[in-house]
N, C-alpha and C positions, 0 to 999 in steps of 0.2 A: 504494500500500500504506500502510495506517495502522499505525504502530508507535511505540514510545516514542522520545522525543528522545534523541539522543546528542550529545556534544561536536562530532562531525564535522558535525552539522547546523547549526551556529551561523551560518555565512555565508549559507546558504539561508534560514534563519529571519529573520535581520536584513534580508536583501534583500527578502523578501516583506513584512515589516512596514513597511519604509521605503516601498516602492512603493505599498502600499495606504494608508498614512497620508497620503502626498502627494495621492492622489486623493480620499480621504474627508474630509480636513481641509485644504483648500487655504489656509486662514487661518493655519496654523501657520508660524512663521518658520523660516528655515534654521538659525538658531542653536539654536532649541528642538529641531528634528528632529535636529541633530547631537548635542546633549547626550543626547537620548532614545535615539539609536542606540547610544551607548555603554552606556546602562542596559540596553537590550534585549540587548546582547551580553554584558555582564559582571555585571549585577545580577539582573535578573528571572528568568533560568533557574534560579537557586539557590532561588527561592521559589515556583515554579510547576510544575505538571505540564503538560508540553508534549507 
């Protein structure tokens, strides 16, 4: 089902983003992915329609 994002979706969205980023961008460092994981969790949802 496609529906608007809610705060309860955060863990799922972060998990999907992380898994796909590791596959699509294997050159990214663990440190970068860890920092961006926090941004995906805490920053980007405030500025994006998900």
